N, C-alpha and C positions, 0 to 999 in steps of 0.2 A: 696532238703530236705523234707522226708515226716516230717508232722507238728506229733508232740508230744503232748500229757496230760500235761506229768510232767517231768522237768528238774531238777537234782542235778547239781550243776556248783562246780568245785576246782579249783586255781591254784598252790594249795601246795601240797595236798595229790595225793600219786599214786593211780593209777586204782582201784588197787587190795585192796586198805583202810578197813580193818578190820568192823570199823564201817558204813563208807559211800556205799562203794559197799557192802559186804557181808551181812550188817545186815539192812540197811535201803531199799536201791537199791532193794536186793534181794527180802525183805517183800514185797516191795509195788507191783514190778514186779509179786509178785503170787497172791497180795489177791486183786488187782485192773484192770479194762479191760483197754488195749491199752500199748503200748510200755510206756519203762520209760528210758529218756537216763539221761546219765552220760558226761557232760563236762569235758572234762582235760587238761592238758596241761605238755604233754611229748614227743612229736614229735613220738611216735611210731606209729600212722596211727589208725582210725577207724576201729570197730571189731563189730560183732552180739555177742549176747550170750544168754541164757536159751532160744534158738531156737526161737530167736527174740524178746523176752518178754523184755531184755535189752539192749541199741543200746550206746557201747562209741562212742563220738565224740570227736577226737583229736583237738584240738584248736593251734598246732602246737609247737613246742619245748618249754620249758621253756626259758624266756629271761633270758640272766645275770643279776644278781643284784636286789635288792629289787626296785630300783627305777623304772627299765626298766619292770620290773614284775607289779609294780604297775601303770602303765602308759599301755606300749604297751599290755601285756600280758591279761591287764582288758580290753583294745579297743578289743581282738582277743574274748574274753570271748562275749563280747556284741555284735559281729556282729553273733557269732553264735548260741546265743541265739534268735536274729532275724530271723534267717534262719529256726531254730526248732520250731517256734512260739507255745512254751507251755501255756498253760494256769495257769499253779504252780511253779514257782521256786524255789527252796530249797538249798541256798547259804551255804558252810563251812566255808570262809573264812574270817577275819575281813576286808582283803583289799579291798572284794569285797561290802563292804557296800554300796558306793557311786552307784557302778551298782544296786546293789538292791533296791535303792531309785527314781533311773532313772526307770528299767523296773516298779515299783510301779507305775510311772506316765504312760506308757505306756498301764497300764490296767491289768500288769500281777498281781497274789495273788504272794506274795513274804513270804518265810519263811525263818529266819535267824537261822542259827544251830550255837549254842555257847557252841565247845567244851570244851574252857577254860576261866578262870577267866582272861581276858585278861588286866584289870586294874593292878591288884596282879602280873599278867605272866610279865608286862612291868620291874617291879622291879629288875626281875633276868635277863634281857637280856646283854650278855657279849658284844655285838655289842654299846650298848647305854653308852655314857659316866655316869659316878655315878651321876653325878650333875643334868644328865636331865630326868634322868628317873622318879621322882615324877611330875613333872609339864606334861611330855607326858603322863602316866599313869592317870594324872587327864583330858586329853585331850581329850585320849582315852574314859575315862569314860564317858565326854558330850559325844560324838559323839553316843557311843551305847545307850545313854537315848533317845539322839532325834528321832534316826533310829528306836528305837522298837516302837516311837509313830508312823512311817509311816508305817511299813510293817505290815502283816498278822497275824502274829505269829510268836511268837519264841519259841526254843526247846532249851532247856537246860538240860546235863549232870547230873547236880548234884541240890539238894537244894540250896545249898548255894548260887549258881552261880544263881540260878531262883530269890533269893531276889533280884534282880539287876534289874528285870522287871515288867512291867506291870503285875500285875496277871489275868487277865480278857484273856490276850493275851499268857500267856504261860505254854507251858507244858514241862513236865520234863520226859524226855526220857533217861534212864540210860544205860551206855554202855555194860550191862551186856553179859554174851556168850550165843551164841546158843548151849546148852548140848552135842547135838550131835558131835559138829565141831570136837574138840582136844579129840576125844577117838579113840585111835589105838584099832582094834579088837582082833590082835594078839600081843597084848601089853608083854613085857618081865616082871614077876612077880617081885613084887616089892622087894622083900627081894632078887633076884638073880640079880637084876640091879649092874654096875660098882657103884663107890662113887663117882658120878659126878652131882654138881650140875647145874641150869639151868637159866639164863636170857637172855629174848628175849623182844627186845623192843630199841627206843632209847638210843645209848648210851653217856652221857653228864657227865658234871662235877655236875651239878645239882641235876643228878640222880643218883649219889653215886659210879661212875664207879672207881674213885682213890682210896676210900675206900674199894669196891668190891676187890677190885684187892690186895691191901697191906693184906686183910684179909689172903690169901694163905698162905702168909708165915707165919703165925702162926698157920699154919694143920700140919708144919713138926714135929712137936713136937711128934706127933703118929708114924713116921717110913714110913706111907703109900704113898708114891710116886707115887701112881692114884688117890691121890684127885684133883681133877679140875672142872673148872668152864666150863661148853660149853656155847659158847657168843656169840649170832644173833644179828644182828640190825647191825646199821651204825653210823660210829663216827659223832656228830656236836660240832664244828665245824671238820674240815676233818682233819685238824693240831693237834686235841689232839689225834689221834690215837698212833702218835709217841710220845708225852708224857708218854702215858700209857705203850705201848710196853717196856719201858723204865724201869718200874719197876720190881723189882727182882720176885715179885707174877706173873707175866707176862708167866713165866716158865708153869705154872698151868690152863693154860689157852688153848682153844679149841675155837680160834677164826672161826668162821662161816661166818661173813658178812653177808646180808641180805638175808632171806630165807622165800620161799614161804610157807601157811598154810600147808602143806601136812608135810614138812620138820618140821615144830614147832609142829606138834604133835609127831613126830616120835623124836627129841627130850625131850619133854616130857614123853614119857612113857619109856623112859631108861635114869629120872631122879632119883636121889632121894628128891630133893625139887627145888621150883620155889623161888624165890629172886627178892625183890623188896624194894629195900636200897635207896629210894630219901631222898637227904637230908631235914630239916626243912626250905623249903621256901614256903614265903604264899601263892603260885598257889598249893601247896601239902598237905597242911595240913587239907584240906577239902574238896579233893577228893575223890572220889572212885577209886581206881586204876585200871586199866581194867586188867592187866597183873595179878595181886593177883588172880580176877576172873577165868581167864583162866587157871592158875591154879589150882585151886579148881577144875574146868571142869574136868579136867586131872586125877584129883585123886591125887594131890600131894600136900604136906604137904607147908607149906608157912614160908618164913623167912623175914617178913616186917619188916620196919621202928616201932617205936612205937609211934607213934601219938593216939590221944585220939579215932578219927574217926576208925581208923584203930585197935586199941585195943579192941572198941566194937567188929567188925566185925569176929575180930580173937578171940575173948572168947568167944563169944556168941555160935560161931562154932565149939569152940576146935580144929580148923585145922592146927593150926602152933605155931610158934613163935615169940615173938615179941623183937627186939634189940635198940640201940642206935647205927643209921645210921653211927654216927662220930667215931665208934669207932671200928675199924679194929679185936683186939681180941675178943670183944663181937661178932663179925658176924662171925669171928671163931669156936668161942666156943658155937655158935647156930647148927654151921654145924656137928660139932663134933657130938654135942647131937645127930643129927639125926644121924650118923652113927652108935654110940654107942647103940642105941637105936629103934633096926628096926620095933619092932612089935608095940610100939608106935605112931614110925612116920608114919606107914604105917596105923593104924587109923584114925591119923589126915587126912590124907588124902582122905579116904573114908567120914569121917564127910564133908571136905569140898564139896566134890562132891555132898553129900546130902542137904548139904544149897543152892549149885545153882539149884538143881533140885528143892527146895520148892521156895527158895525165890530168887535168883540173875541169873536169865536167862532171857534169851532175847524174851520171848512167851509173855509176859506179856508188855514188849515194843513197840513189834511190833504192838499190839492192839491199843496201845496207839495213836502210829503212824497214823495208817491206819485210824484210828477215826478222827483226825484230817485233814487228807487229806479230807476223805468224807464230811465231814465240809465245808472245802474249798470250794472245788468244785462243793457245792451244790446252793454257794450264787453267 
């Protein structure tokens, strides 16, 4: 295997992950000399992209179960890294922390990209018994604290997460959209669109799927049978899908499953608003929701959970409506307001797009990443 200068590692995320492949790897491949490797674990084989600038290295199918993924999966990743011989390793999954520490001992520059506030996220993990969540959260916090003292750099997606790590090593690279990515050149004019609302992303209980679908039963009072949610993503866990499909509001859902970025752009170009209705969990309250900014970049008004940080973003931009995410009737009322006020809704969408162009875009974040890489590779 030909040596590469930079390698991104993930055992969990898909090879087409928006933050990892589209934004980070894509930006670095265009800004720095030499190919960038993305090591994944999906069993789909190796590939070369962007004229050889990006090399996808498949370390094999993802092992079944968490334990196998954290042992066999990590071993495969270790073996692939040793063959690729990168100077700089940038990993994205907490289960790769031990591997990152080993690679640091072998002389690699190591960057830990912290996508989530893991200690707080553990508190909502459905697969952990309730009594174990706080102790596990504490252990995770200690492991991250120790690892941060070893790694060369930490990348955080939010200022709140960055507070847990050493300031001199930590860079905040927020997950803002590429402004041109989800724009359709010949999209349907806003006032000619069907009464459809969009949700794109992971479909989980904590992200409000139950309340979102229940809200559809409250739209019946309009008599408009065409109101529906276009739902794109995968259910987590898979067993949740049958539970949600049994709800009365499911009749008003167009479920698309997982879709690529081109189809995401098509979905958004035919919707009246984008939905981000996460429930009030510790890991949500201080997060910058990637999907909200993507909807804004597509000139869609947003209907989002009324959290203080999200309220500041939406009210400052004038780009949408805030609701109690645990109140299906309030969600339905917001959807109906969008339907009944098309001019105001379209203006919200345009203001959201302007906010992305001015503030919430990937261009400035990519510059931070490139600057960090140049610094690490120069030492």
